[in-house]
VEXMI-605839 format. One record per atom (N, C-alpha, C): x, y, z; residue in three letters. Coordinates in steps of 0.1 Angstrom, whole numbers, plus 2048, in hexadecimal, padded with zeros to 3 digits. Example, Ala and Ser with C-alpha at 12.3 -4.5 7.8 and 13.67 -1.06 7.14 Angstrom:
VEXMI-605839
8847C784EALA/87B7D384EALA/8847DF84EALA/8807EA847SER/8897F5847SER/88180084FSER/
This chain:
VEXMI-605839
CE44E4B35MET/CE54E1B27MET/CF14E8B21MET/CF94E1B19LEU/D054E7B13LEU/D014EFB07LEU/D074FAB05ASN/D06501AF8ASN/D104FCAEEASN/D10502AE2GLU/D184FDAD8GLU/D274FFADBGLU/D2B50AAE1GLU/D3850DAE5GLU/D3D503AF0GLU/D35500AF9ASP/D384F6B04ASP/D3B4E8AFEASP/D324E5AF4VAL/D344D7AEEVAL/D414D7AE6VAL/D444E1ADEARG/D514E2AD7ARG/D5D4E1AE0ARG/D5C4E8AEBARG/D674E8AF5ARG/D694DAAFBARG/D5D4D4AFFLEU/D5D4C7B05LEU/D634BCAFCLEU/D604BDAF0TYR/D644B2AE6TYR/D704B6ADETYR/D784C0AE3SER/D854C3ADCSER/D904BEAE5SER/D914B1AE5TYR/D9C4ABAEDTYR/DA74A6AE4TYR/DB34A5AEALYS/DBF4A2AE2LYS/DC5494AE5LYS/DC048EAF0ASP/DC5481AF3ASP/DBA479AFAASP/DBE46CAFEPHE/DB4463B04PHE/DAF469B11PHE/DB746FB19ALA/DB3475B26ALA/DA947FB24ALA/DAA487B19GLY/DA1492B16GLY/D9448CB11GLY/D94481B09PHE/D8847AB05PHE/D81475B11PHE/D8846EB1BMET/D81469B26MET/D7B474B2FMET/D8147FB30LEU/D7C48AB37LEU/D6F490B30LEU/D6F491B23ALA/D64495B1BALA/D5848BB1DALA/D5B47EB1DLEU/D51474B1FLEU/D4B475B2DLEU/D52478B37SER/D4D478B45SER/D45485B47SER/D47490B3FGLN/D4049CB40GLN/D3449EB37GLN/D33494B2ESER/D29495B24SER/D1B494B2ASER/D1149BB24PRO/D0349AB29PRO/CFE48CB29PRO/D03484B20THR/CFE476B1FTHR/D0446EB2BTHR/D0D473B33ALA/D1246CB3EALA/D0A46EB4BALA/CFE474B48ARG/CF4476B53ARG/CE846DB51ARG/CE1469B5BPRO/CD645FB59PRO/CCC463B4FPRO/CC7470B4FGLY/CBE474B44GLY/CC3473B36GLY/CD0477B35GLY/CD7476B28GLY/CD8468B23GLY/CDC45FB2CLEU/CDD451B29LEU/CD044BB25LEU/CC544FB2CARG/CB8449B29ARG/CB544DB1AARG/CB645AB17THR/CB445FB0ATHR/CBD458AFFTHR/CC9457B03HIS/CD3451AFAHIS/CCF442AF6HIS/CCC43AB00TYR/CC842CAFDTYR/CBB42BAF7TYR/CB2434AFALEU/CA5434AF3LEU/CA7436AE4LEU/CAF440AE1ARG/CB1444AD3ARG/CB9438ACCARG/CC2433AD3LEU/CCA427ACDLEU/CC041CAC9LEU/CB8418AD2MET/CAE40DAD0MET/CA5411AC4MET/CA141DAC3GLN/C98422AB9GLN/C9F420AABGLN/CAB425AAALYS/CB3424A9ELYS/CB6415A9ALYS/CB940DAA4LEU/CBC3FFAA1LEU/CAF3F8A9CLEU/CA43FBAA2ARG/C973F5A9EARG/C943FAA8FARG/C96406A8CGLN/C9340BA7FGLN/C9B405A75GLN/CA8401A78GLN/CB13FBA6FGLN/CB03ECA70GLN/CA83E6A78SER/CA73D8A7BSER/CB53D2A7ESER/CBC3DAA86SER/CCA3D6A89SER/CCB3D1A97SER/CD63CAA9AALA/CD93C6AA7ALA/CE83CBAAAALA/CEB3CDAB6CYS/CF83D2AB9CYS/CFC3CDAC7CYS/D083CEACAGLN/D0D3CBAD8GLN/D113D8ADEGLN/D0C3DBAEAVAL/D0E3E8AF0VAL/D183E6AFCVAL/D223EDAFCTYR/D2C3EDB07TYR/D2A3FAB0FTYR/D2A3F8B1CVAL/D29404B25VAL/D35405B2EVAL/D3C410B2CSER/D49412B34SER/D4641DB3ESER/D4541AB4BILE/D42425B54ILE/D4D429B5DILE/D59424B5AGLY/D64427B63GLY/D67436B66GLY/D6743EB5CVAL/D6944CB5EVAL/D5D452B64VAL/D5144FB60ILE/D45454B66ILE/D45451B75ILE/D48444B78ARG/D4743FB86ARG/D50448B8FARG/D5B44DB8AALA/D64455B92ALA/D5E462B96ALA/D54466B8FARG/D4E474B91ARG/D40473B97ARG/D39468B96GLN/D2B467B9BGLN/D27459B9EGLN/D1D456BA6PRO/D19449BA9PRO/D14442B9CPRO/D16435B9BVAL/D1242DB8FVAL/D0342AB8FVAL/CFD429B9AGLU/CEF424B9BGLU/CE542DB92GLU/CE643AB93PRO/CDD442B8BPRO/CE1441B7CPRO/CED43EB79ILE/CF143CB6BILE/CEA42FB65ILE/CEB424B6DPHE/CE5418B68PHE/CD5419B68PHE/CD0421B72GLU/CC1423B72GLU/CBD42AB65GLU/CC5434B61GLY/CC143CB55GLY/CC2433B49GLY/CCD42BB48MET/CCE421B3DMET/CC2418B3CMET/CBF412B48GLU/CB4408B48GLU/CA740FB45GLU/CA441BB49ARG/C98422B45ARG/C97423B36ARG/CA2427B30GLY/CA2428B21GLY/CA041BB1BGLY/CA6410B20ARG/CA4403B1AARG/C963FEB1CARG/C90400B27GLU/C823FCB29GLU/C78403B20GLU/C7A410B1FARG/C71418B16ARG/C73414B08ARG/C80412B04GLY/C8240EAF6GLY/C7C401AF3GLY/C7C3F8AFCGLN/C763EAAFAGLN/C673ECAF9GLN/C613F4B02ARG/C533F7B01ARG/C4E3FEAF5ARG/C56409AF1ASP/C52411AE6ASP/C5540BAD8ASP/C60404AD7PHE/C653FFACAPHE/C653F0AC9PHE/C603E9AD3ALA/C603DBAD2ALA/C6E3D5ACEALA/C783DBAD5PHE/C863D8AD2PHE/C8D3D5ADFPHE/C943CAAE0SER/C9B3C7AECSER/CAA3CAAECSER/CAE3CFAF8LEU/CBC3D1AFALEU/CC03CBB07LEU/CCA3C2B07LEU/CCD3BBB14LEU/CDB3BFB19LEU/CDC3C0B26TRP/CE93C4B2CTRP/CF03B7B2FTRP/CFD3B7B2CTHR/D063ACB2FTHR/D103B0B39THR/
């Protein structure tokens, strides 16, 4: 778990390369974080009666870890959100 100082340091980037590095090291770049992230996204969209298009860019993450656990975490969040909030999110 990152503390506040770690988060500030991680998200203090000056260029696109720094942004991509922060993205790849973010707690949401892990399966459990992605599950939580997508579950919360679906909850908020359902509360707002909104729809959105979700893009997933795993290029930087893929260079650091296998993609299968990432997609499994995303799918677990999607399945739970669909079950808990009666809201669908489809992958394209």
